[in-house]
C-alpha positions as CSV (number, residue, x, y, z in Angstrom):
1,M,0.1,0.3,-0.1
2,T,2.7,2.2,1.1
3,Q,4.6,1.2,-2.1
4,A,1.6,2.4,-4.3
5,V,1.2,5.5,-2.7
6,T,4.9,6.5,-3.0
7,E,4.6,5.5,-6.8
8,A,1.4,7.7,-7.1
9,A,3.4,10.4,-5.3
10,D,6.2,10.4,-7.8
11,K,3.9,10.4,-10.7
12,T,2.2,13.7,-9.7
13,A,5.3,15.2,-8.9
14,L,6.5,14.8,-12.5
15,A,3.9,16.9,-13.8
16,G,5.2,20.2,-15.7
17,P,3.4,23.4,-17.2
18,G,2.7,21.3,-20.2
19,D,0.4,18.7,-18.1
20,Y,-1.7,21.5,-16.5
21,F,-1.9,23.1,-20.0
22,Q,-3.6,19.8,-21.5
23,L,-6.0,19.9,-18.9
24,L,-7.3,22.9,-20.4
25,K,-8.3,21.1,-23.5
26,P,-6.6,23.3,-25.6
27,R,-8.1,21.8,-29.2
28,V,-11.8,22.1,-27.7
29,M,-10.6,25.8,-26.4
30,S,-9.6,26.9,-29.5
31,L,-13.1,26.2,-31.3
32,V,-14.7,28.0,-28.4
33,V,-12.5,31.1,-28.4
34,F,-13.1,31.0,-32.4
35,T,-17.0,30.8,-32.0
36,A,-17.2,33.6,-29.0
37,L,-14.9,35.8,-31.0
38,T,-17.3,35.8,-33.6
39,G,-20.5,36.2,-31.4
40,L,-18.8,39.0,-30.1
41,V,-18.0,40.9,-33.5
42,C,-21.2,40.0,-34.8
43,A,-22.8,42.1,-31.9
44,P,-24.3,45.2,-33.0
45,E,-22.3,47.2,-30.3
46,P,-18.7,47.7,-30.7
47,L,-16.8,46.8,-27.9
48,H,-13.4,48.5,-27.1
49,P,-10.4,46.2,-28.2
50,V,-9.1,45.8,-24.9
51,L,-12.1,44.8,-23.2
52,A,-12.5,42.8,-26.1
53,A,-9.4,41.0,-25.5
54,I,-10.2,40.4,-22.0
55,A,-13.7,39.1,-22.9
56,V,-11.8,36.3,-25.2
57,L,-9.5,35.6,-22.6
58,C,-12.1,34.9,-19.8
59,I,-14.2,32.7,-22.1
60,A,-10.7,31.0,-23.0
61,V,-10.1,30.6,-19.2
62,G,-13.6,29.5,-18.3
63,A,-13.6,26.9,-21.3
64,G,-10.3,25.5,-20.0
65,A,-11.4,25.8,-16.3
66,A,-14.6,23.3,-17.4
67,G,-12.4,20.7,-19.0
68,A,-9.8,20.9,-15.9
69,L,-12.9,19.8,-13.8
70,N,-14.3,17.4,-16.5
71,M,-10.8,15.4,-16.5
72,A,-10.5,15.4,-12.5
73,I,-14.1,14.0,-12.5
74,E,-13.5,11.9,-15.7
75,G,-10.0,10.6,-14.8
76,R,-10.7,6.9,-14.2
77,T,-13.2,6.4,-17.0
78,D,-10.7,8.1,-19.6
79,A,-7.7,5.5,-18.6
80,L,-9.9,3.3,-19.9
81,M,-10.2,4.9,-23.6
82,R,-7.8,4.7,-26.2
83,R,-8.5,8.2,-27.2
84,T,-8.6,9.7,-23.5
85,R,-6.2,7.7,-21.3
86,G,-3.0,10.0,-22.1
87,R,-4.5,12.7,-20.8
88,P,-2.8,14.2,-17.4
89,V,-5.2,12.9,-14.8
90,A,-5.8,9.7,-16.7
91,A,-2.1,8.7,-17.0
92,G,-1.7,9.7,-13.1
93,R,0.4,12.6,-14.2
94,V,-1.7,15.3,-12.2
95,S,-3.6,14.2,-9.3
96,K,-7.4,14.4,-9.2
97,N,-7.6,17.0,-5.9
98,D,-5.2,19.3,-8.0
99,A,-7.0,19.2,-11.4
100,L,-10.0,20.0,-9.1
101,A,-8.3,22.9,-7.2
102,F,-6.7,24.2,-10.8
103,G,-10.2,24.2,-12.5
104,G,-12.2,25.9,-9.6
105,V,-9.7,28.7,-9.5
106,L,-9.5,29.6,-13.2
107,S,-13.4,29.0,-12.9
108,A,-13.7,31.9,-10.3
109,F,-11.1,33.9,-12.0
110,S,-12.9,34.1,-15.4
111,V,-16.2,34.7,-14.1
112,M,-15.2,37.8,-11.8
113,L,-13.0,38.9,-14.3
114,M,-15.5,39.0,-17.3
115,G,-18.2,40.3,-14.9
116,M,-15.6,43.4,-14.2
117,A,-14.7,44.0,-17.6
118,A,-17.7,43.2,-19.8
119,N,-20.9,42.8,-17.8
120,W,-22.4,40.8,-15.4
121,L,-25.0,38.8,-18.4
122,A,-21.7,37.6,-20.0
123,A,-20.6,36.8,-16.7
124,G,-23.4,34.6,-15.4
125,L,-23.6,32.8,-18.6
126,L,-20.1,31.7,-18.4
127,A,-20.4,30.4,-14.9
128,L,-23.6,28.5,-16.2
129,T,-22.1,27.1,-19.2
130,I,-18.8,25.9,-16.9
131,V,-21.6,24.5,-14.2
132,Y,-23.6,22.9,-17.0
133,Y,-20.5,21.3,-18.9
134,A,-18.7,20.3,-15.7
135,W,-21.7,18.8,-13.4
136,F,-24.6,18.4,-15.6
137,Y,-23.1,17.3,-18.3
138,T,-20.3,14.9,-16.5
139,L,-21.9,13.9,-13.7
140,V,-25.6,13.9,-14.2
141,L,-26.1,13.1,-18.1
142,K,-23.1,11.5,-19.3
143,R,-23.6,8.2,-18.0
144,R,-27.5,8.1,-17.7
145,T,-28.7,8.6,-21.0
146,P,-27.8,8.2,-25.0
147,Q,-29.0,11.4,-25.1
148,N,-26.2,12.9,-23.1
149,I,-24.4,14.6,-26.4
150,V,-28.1,16.0,-27.6
151,V,-28.6,17.9,-24.1
152,G,-25.1,18.4,-23.2
153,G,-24.0,19.9,-26.5
154,A,-25.9,23.3,-25.2
155,A,-22.3,23.8,-23.2
156,G,-20.7,24.1,-26.4
157,A,-23.2,26.0,-28.0
158,F,-22.8,29.0,-25.7
159,P,-19.8,30.5,-26.2
160,P,-21.0,32.9,-29.3
161,V,-23.8,33.6,-27.1
162,I,-21.4,34.8,-24.5
163,G,-19.3,37.0,-26.9
164,W,-22.2,38.4,-27.9
165,A,-23.5,39.4,-24.5
166,A,-20.1,40.8,-23.5
167,A,-20.2,43.0,-26.3
168,S,-23.8,44.2,-26.0
169,G,-25.0,43.6,-22.8
170,H,-28.3,42.2,-24.2
171,L,-29.2,39.4,-26.4
172,D,-31.4,38.9,-29.3
173,L,-32.4,36.2,-32.0
174,N,-29.4,36.3,-33.9
175,A,-27.5,35.6,-31.0
176,W,-29.7,32.1,-30.1
177,L,-29.4,31.3,-34.2
178,M,-25.3,31.0,-33.9
179,F,-26.4,29.0,-30.2
180,L,-28.8,26.6,-32.1
181,I,-26.8,26.1,-35.3
182,I,-23.8,24.6,-32.7
183,F,-26.4,22.6,-30.7
184,L,-28.0,21.0,-33.7
185,W,-24.4,20.3,-35.1
186,T,-23.2,18.7,-32.0
187,P,-25.1,15.3,-32.2
188,P,-23.8,14.3,-35.9
189,H,-20.5,15.7,-35.1
190,S,-19.8,13.3,-32.2
191,W,-21.8,10.4,-32.9
192,A,-19.7,10.3,-36.1
193,L,-16.9,9.7,-33.9
194,A,-18.7,7.4,-31.8
195,L,-19.1,5.0,-34.7
196,Y,-15.8,4.2,-35.2
197,T,-14.9,4.6,-31.3
198,T,-17.7,2.5,-29.8
199,E,-15.5,-0.1,-28.4
200,D,-14.0,2.5,-26.1
201,Y,-17.3,3.9,-24.7
202,A,-18.5,0.2,-24.3
203,K,-15.6,-0.3,-22.4
204,A,-15.7,2.6,-20.4
205,G,-19.6,1.9,-19.5
206,I,-20.8,5.2,-21.3
207,P,-24.0,5.0,-23.1
208,M,-23.0,6.9,-26.2
209,M,-26.0,6.6,-28.9
210,P,-24.2,3.6,-30.6
211,V,-23.6,1.7,-27.8
212,A,-27.2,2.1,-26.6
213,R,-29.0,2.3,-29.5
214,G,-26.8,0.7,-32.2
215,A,-25.2,1.5,-35.0
216,K,-28.1,1.8,-37.6
217,S,-30.3,3.8,-35.4
218,T,-27.5,6.5,-34.7
219,R,-26.8,6.6,-38.7
220,L,-30.2,7.5,-39.1
221,Q,-30.7,10.0,-36.2
222,I,-27.1,11.7,-37.8
223,L,-29.1,11.9,-41.2
224,L,-32.1,13.2,-39.4
225,Y,-30.1,15.9,-37.4
226,S,-28.5,16.8,-40.7
227,L,-31.5,17.6,-42.4
228,V,-32.6,20.1,-39.9
229,M,-29.5,21.7,-39.1
230,V,-28.5,22.5,-42.5
231,P,-31.7,24.6,-43.1
232,V,-31.0,26.4,-39.7
233,A,-27.8,27.3,-40.5
234,I,-28.9,29.1,-43.7
235,L,-31.4,31.2,-41.7
236,P,-28.7,33.8,-40.9
237,V,-29.0,34.8,-44.6
238,F,-32.6,36.1,-43.8
239,T,-32.3,37.3,-40.4
240,G,-29.4,39.7,-41.3
241,L,-26.8,38.0,-39.7
242,G,-25.1,36.7,-42.7
243,G,-24.3,38.0,-46.2
244,T,-23.4,37.0,-49.4
245,L,-20.3,35.3,-48.5
246,Y,-22.3,33.5,-45.7
247,A,-24.9,32.4,-48.0
248,G,-22.4,30.6,-50.5
249,V,-20.6,28.8,-47.7
250,S,-23.8,27.4,-45.8
251,I,-25.6,26.4,-48.9
252,V,-22.3,24.9,-50.6
253,G,-21.4,23.5,-47.2
254,G,-24.5,22.3,-46.2
255,L,-25.0,20.2,-49.4
256,G,-21.5,18.7,-48.8
257,F,-22.7,18.1,-45.2
258,L,-25.7,16.3,-46.5
259,A,-24.2,14.2,-49.1
260,L,-21.7,13.1,-46.5
261,A,-24.8,12.1,-44.0
262,F,-26.3,10.2,-46.3
263,R,-23.4,8.3,-47.4
264,L,-22.9,7.3,-43.8
265,W,-26.5,6.4,-43.4
266,R,-26.4,3.9,-46.3
267,S,-23.3,2.2,-45.0
268,K,-22.2,-0.1,-42.4
269,A,-20.2,2.1,-40.2
270,G,-20.1,1.0,-36.5
271,D,-21.7,-2.5,-37.2
272,R,-18.6,-4.4,-36.4
273,P,-16.9,-2.2,-33.9
274,E,-13.1,-2.0,-34.3
275,G,-10.8,-3.8,-32.4
276,G,-7.1,-3.8,-31.5
277,E,-4.7,-1.1,-31.1
278,A,-5.4,0.8,-34.3
279,G,-4.9,4.7,-34.1
280,L,-8.1,7.0,-33.8
281,Y,-8.0,7.8,-37.4
282,D,-6.8,4.2,-38.8
283,V,-10.0,3.1,-39.5
284,K,-11.6,0.4,-41.7
285,A,-13.3,0.4,-44.9
286,E,-16.6,0.4,-43.4
287,T,-16.2,3.2,-41.0
288,K,-14.2,5.7,-43.4
289,A,-18.1,7.1,-44.2
290,A,-18.6,8.2,-39.9
291,R,-14.7,9.4,-40.0
292,N,-14.9,11.6,-43.1
293,L,-18.3,13.2,-41.9
294,F,-16.6,13.7,-38.3
295,A,-13.8,15.5,-40.3
296,F,-15.8,17.7,-42.3
297,S,-17.9,18.7,-39.8
298,I,-15.1,20.5,-38.2
299,L,-14.4,22.3,-41.6
300,Y,-18.3,22.9,-42.0
301,L,-18.8,24.2,-38.7
302,F,-15.3,26.5,-39.0
303,S,-16.3,27.8,-42.3
304,L,-19.8,29.4,-41.4
305,F,-18.3,31.3,-38.2
306,A,-15.3,32.4,-40.5
307,A,-17.5,33.6,-42.7
308,L,-19.3,35.5,-40.4
309,L,-16.5,36.7,-38.5
310,F,-14.9,38.0,-41.8
311,E,-18.1,39.8,-43.2
312,H,-19.1,41.5,-39.8
313,G,-15.3,41.9,-39.0
314,L,-14.6,43.7,-42.5
315,T,-18.1,46.0,-42.2
316,K,-16.5,47.3,-38.8
317,A,-13.4,47.7,-40.2
318,L,-14.6,50.2,-43.1
319,A,-17.2,51.8,-40.9
């Protein structure tokens, strides 16, 4: 027992700045920052550049804090999955308590600074997002329902709303339209990944849709969500949020998304879960349709928000 404790202490003693940076989930944070910046720039009221930078920093730190809290809570589960077993807590390089303290301090810092630098509406939404992801999604939803990604996806959809609130101090239809696009995008994106990592989720006891309802049902639901999401993503053209560039990106990108979703629906992706120690993207022929949709979904969402950011940024620069 003493030897095990000593070994664990030695492991956590080796934790470096890079491990704490990984607790922030930098890949997820980058998308959060990008969509939040888009919401901030698209808001009708301009925000002073320094205050805008502080607001984006707060959102980035808040997102990182939520990621650290998630890793602290999910350490044992992450250790069972190939995709996540190298994370700092799962690998034993950072202790659960240290990760919780790190996430808690960053949460308080980001929310308080947001309130003082921007406004308390944005700060409240940031606090809600952190609690929603770290507690409601991680502890309540993730292991209890195959709809975990659907309901929990709200956490990832809030950043542009927070950015909008930070700039304007209020919310309107276009802010919630950006929220809805990400909210509807999340299930096809996440379930496409789950179709070729089913064994990991099953091993960890997480009832992701392919595990709980089967691959065939998951593929159908991906198609149905895509059929709803693509028209919703075109709506900003009619509300004044999106212009000509956005119209082209949303229509062309949406048609591409639907084509890949239809191809995935007709495939056998997920019917025979992958085995062995293959890498995350080393998938067999029958699961490539899922991998392709997953990869394209990232490009699709990035392109939508990049078009909005460019159009509104250019308009304000020329004003």
